[in-house]
C-alpha positions in Angstrom: -0.1 0.1 0.2 1.2 3.8 -0.9 1.6 6.0 1.9 0.9 9.6 0.5 2.4 11.9 3.3 -0.4 14.8 4.3 0.5 18.4 3.8 -1.4 20.9 6.1 -2.2 24.2 4.4 -1.7 26.7 7.6 -4.8 28.8 6.4 -8.3 29.6 7.6 -8.9 31.3 4.3 -11.0 29.3 2.2 -9.8 31.8 -0.9 -6.2 30.8 -0.1 -6.9 27.2 0.6 -8.5 26.6 -2.5 -5.9 28.3 -4.5 -3.1 26.1 -2.7 -5.4 23.3 -3.4 -5.2 23.8 -7.2 -1.5 25.2 -7.4 0.0 22.1 -5.3 -2.1 19.3 -6.8 0.4 17.6 -8.6 3.4 17.4 -5.6 2.8 14.0 -4.6 1.1 15.0 -0.9 -2.4 14.7 0.4 -3.4 18.5 1.0 -5.7 18.5 4.1 -6.8 22.1 6.1 -7.1 22.7 9.9 -10.8 22.2 9.9 -10.3 18.8 8.0 -8.2 17.6 10.5 -9.5 19.4 13.7 -6.7 21.6 14.5 -7.6 25.1 15.8 -4.7 27.4 16.2 -4.8 31.4 16.7 -1.7 32.8 15.2 -0.7 36.5 15.9 1.0 37.8 13.0 3.5 39.8 14.9 6.5 39.9 11.9 7.3 42.9 10.0 8.3 41.1 6.8 6.9 38.4 5.1 9.2 35.7 6.0 8.8 35.9 9.7 5.0 36.1 9.7 4.8 32.8 7.2 7.4 31.1 9.6 5.2 31.8 12.6 2.4 30.5 10.8 3.6 27.2 9.2 5.9 26.4 12.6 2.7 26.9 14.9 0.3 24.6 12.5 3.3 22.0 12.4 3.7 21.7 16.1 0.1 21.6 16.5 -0.5 18.8 14.2 2.6 16.9 13.6 2.7 17.1 10.2 4.5 19.1 7.4 2.6 22.7 7.3 2.5 25.1 4.7 2.1 28.6 4.9 2.4 31.7 3.2 2.4 35.7 3.6 1.6 37.6 0.9 1.1 41.5 0.3 0.7 44.3 -2.0 3.4 46.6 -2.6 2.4 50.3 -4.2 5.2 52.3 -5.5 3.8 55.6 -4.8 3.0 54.7 -1.4 6.8 53.7 -0.3 5.9 49.9 -0.8 2.6 49.7 1.6 0.8 48.2 2.7 3.5 45.3 2.1 3.6 42.8 5.4 0.3 44.8 6.6 -1.8 44.0 3.7 -4.5 41.8 5.6 -4.6 44.3 8.5 -3.9 47.6 6.5 -7.6 49.2 7.1 -7.7 47.4 10.8 -8.2 43.7 11.9 -11.9 43.7 11.5 -12.2 45.0 7.7 -13.2 43.5 4.7 -11.0 42.8 1.5 -13.0 45.5 -0.2 -12.8 48.2 2.4 -8.7 47.2 2.3 -9.1 48.0 -1.4 -11.1 51.0 -0.9 -8.5 52.7 1.3 -5.7 52.1 -0.8 -7.7 53.7 -3.9 -8.4 56.8 -1.5 -4.7 57.0 -1.2 -4.2 56.8 -4.8 -6.4 59.7 -5.9 -5.1 61.9 -8.3 -1.8 59.7 -8.9 -1.0 59.4 -12.7 -0.9 56.0 -14.4 2.9 55.9 -14.7 3.3 56.2 -11.0 0.6 53.9 -10.1 3.3 50.3 -10.2 2.7 47.7 -7.6 3.6 44.5 -7.1 2.3 41.3 -5.4 4.8 39.5 -3.6 4.5 35.8 -1.7 6.8 34.2 0.7 6.0 30.3 1.6 7.1 28.6 4.5 7.4 24.6 4.8 7.9 23.8 8.1 8.4 20.3 9.6 7.5 18.9 12.9 11.3 18.9 13.8 11.6 23.1 13.5 13.0 23.2 10.3 11.7 25.5 8.0 12.5 26.3 4.4 11.2 29.3 2.5 10.0 29.9 -1.3 9.3 32.9 -3.1 7.2 34.5 -6.1 6.3 38.1 -7.2 4.1 39.5 -10.0 4.4 43.2 -11.2 1.3 45.7 -12.3 -0.2 48.9 -11.4 -3.2 49.9 -8.9 -6.4 50.4 -11.3 -8.2 53.6 -10.9 -11.1 51.5 -9.4 -12.3 47.5 -8.6 -13.4 45.4 -11.0 -13.9 41.6 -11.4 -15.2 39.2 -9.0 -12.7 36.5 -8.9 -10.2 35.7 -6.6 -9.5 37.5 -3.2 -7.9 40.4 -1.2 -6.8 43.3 -3.2 -7.4 41.2 -6.9 -9.7 43.4 -8.0 -7.8 46.6 -8.0 -4.4 44.9 -9.3 -4.1 45.9 -13.1 -2.2 44.2 -15.4 -1.5 46.3 -18.5 -0.7 43.4 -20.5 -3.7 42.0 -20.0 -5.7 44.8 -19.7 -7.3 43.2 -16.9 -7.4 43.2 -13.1 -6.0 40.0 -11.5 -10.1 39.0 -10.3 -11.3 39.5 -13.9 -8.6 36.4 -15.1 -9.7 33.0 -15.5 -8.3 30.9 -12.4 -5.8 28.6 -14.3 -4.4 32.0 -15.8 -4.2 34.0 -12.5 -2.5 30.8 -11.1 0.3 30.9 -14.1 1.0 34.2 -13.2 0.8 35.2 -9.8 3.2 35.8 -6.8 1.3 33.0 -5.1 1.7 30.7 -8.3 5.0 31.5 -8.9 5.9 30.9 -5.2 3.6 27.4 -5.3 5.9 25.9 -8.5 8.9 26.4 -6.2 7.2 24.9 -3.1 6.0 22.2 -4.9 9.7 21.2 -6.3 10.7 21.4 -2.4 8.2 19.1 -1.6 9.1 16.5 -4.2 12.4 16.8 -3.3 11.3 16.2 0.6 9.7 13.2 -0.7 12.6 11.9 -2.2 14.8 12.7 0.8 12.3 10.4 3.2 11.7 7.8 0.2 8.3 8.2 0.3 6.5 7.5 -2.9 4.1 9.8 -4.3 
């Protein structure tokens, strides 16, 4: 009987979990969420950078579950805002605010900024933590612009205001397969998939 090791997706965000399921589907691991295995961990993201926050989350879930855990920390970095909201993207307008309210704050702060100065990038850092305490990182980014107004119903977070000039669409208007091919999380996840396969080879597990 082939044993397929489980990988815990260390997130309670259903949109992010769904993206990771698609992005990591062929990596040779059985993907599970905290809810599916009864793990309830509340993580305080106290870090001031992506690596620290991703590591905090991945280690906490790995320790609580005894499984290899994968977490990411992602953010929108706007050139005209000196890189804000950056690592504070998920709580930029306050911890209780919605994705739409956070996007609205960014758009308000970008009022009057001309197109040539609306450059931005999405960044993603993935941490893969083992119960032993070992943590490894993968990264990805995607360049674009801050749109003049939200557009599109897909994705989550700041996707409706992240405009891709070469496609003339926001991230939220892209089909999920196309988004996963070019997004910051997609690029980081492809690195993570290669790492996860290496880990299977190290342990002798058969995917």
